[in-house]
C-alpha positions in Angstrom: -11.8 4.4 -13.7 -14.2 6.2 -11.3 -14.3 10.0 -11.4 -13.9 12.0 -8.2 -17.6 13.0 -8.3 -18.6 9.3 -8.2 -16.1 8.2 -5.6 -17.6 6.5 -2.5 -16.1 9.1 -0.1 -17.4 12.1 1.7 -17.5 15.6 0.3 -14.8 16.7 2.6 -12.5 13.9 1.4 -13.2 14.9 -2.2 -12.3 18.5 -1.5 -9.1 17.4 0.3 -8.2 15.1 -2.6 -8.6 17.8 -5.2 -6.7 20.3 -3.0 -3.8 18.0 -2.4 -3.7 17.2 -6.1 -3.6 20.8 -7.1 -0.9 21.6 -4.5 1.2 18.6 -5.7 1.0 19.7 -9.3 2.0 23.2 -8.4 5.1 21.9 -6.7 6.0 19.7 -9.6 5.5 22.6 -12.1 7.7 24.7 -9.8 10.4 22.1 -9.9 10.3 21.6 -13.6 10.2 25.2 -14.8 11.5 27.4 -12.0 14.4 26.0 -10.1 14.8 22.3 -9.8 14.9 22.4 -6.0 14.7 18.9 -4.5 12.2 20.1 -1.9 9.6 20.8 -4.6 9.8 17.2 -5.8 9.5 15.9 -2.3 6.4 18.1 -1.7 4.9 17.1 -5.0 5.3 13.4 -4.3 4.1 13.9 -0.7 0.9 15.6 -1.8 0.3 13.0 -4.5 0.6 10.1 -2.0 -1.7 11.8 0.5 -4.2 12.5 -2.3 -4.1 8.9 -3.3 -4.6 7.7 0.3 -7.5 10.1 0.8 -9.1 9.1 -2.5 -8.9 5.3 -1.7 -9.9 5.5 2.1 -11.6 8.8 2.7 -11.3 10.5 6.0 -12.9 7.9 8.3 -11.3 5.7 10.8 -12.0 2.5 8.8 -9.3 1.4 6.5 -10.5 -0.1 3.2 -7.1 -0.2 1.5 -4.0 -0.9 3.6 -1.7 0.2 0.8 -3.4 3.6 0.6 -3.0 4.0 4.3 0.7 3.5 4.0 0.9 5.8 1.1 -0.8 8.5 3.2 1.6 7.9 6.1 4.6 8.1 3.8 3.2 11.2 2.1 2.8 12.9 5.5 6.4 12.0 6.5 7.7 13.3 3.2 5.8 16.5 3.7 7.4 16.9 7.2 10.8 16.4 5.5 9.8 19.1 2.9 9.0 21.5 5.7 12.2 20.8 7.5 14.3 21.3 4.4 12.4 24.6 3.6 12.9 26.0 7.1 16.5 24.8 7.8 18.0 25.4 4.3 
């Protein structure tokens, strides 16, 4: 397992990966301990998928891992669903 400091991605991608991971963990902790709102699970999963995609592919236009690209796209779609639930509910 390669650590984030040794990953073959840019510094900006590393920062985004760590940031998305932290935000995802915060949403999952919020779900587990403070309210069990479905939107928190959706946001946590969305951030985790986007962090995985960023870790595997970085921020460039080239796609090294097609599964990671799909994970990022699904994570982005789930985050839009989270925002819609939060605003409309």
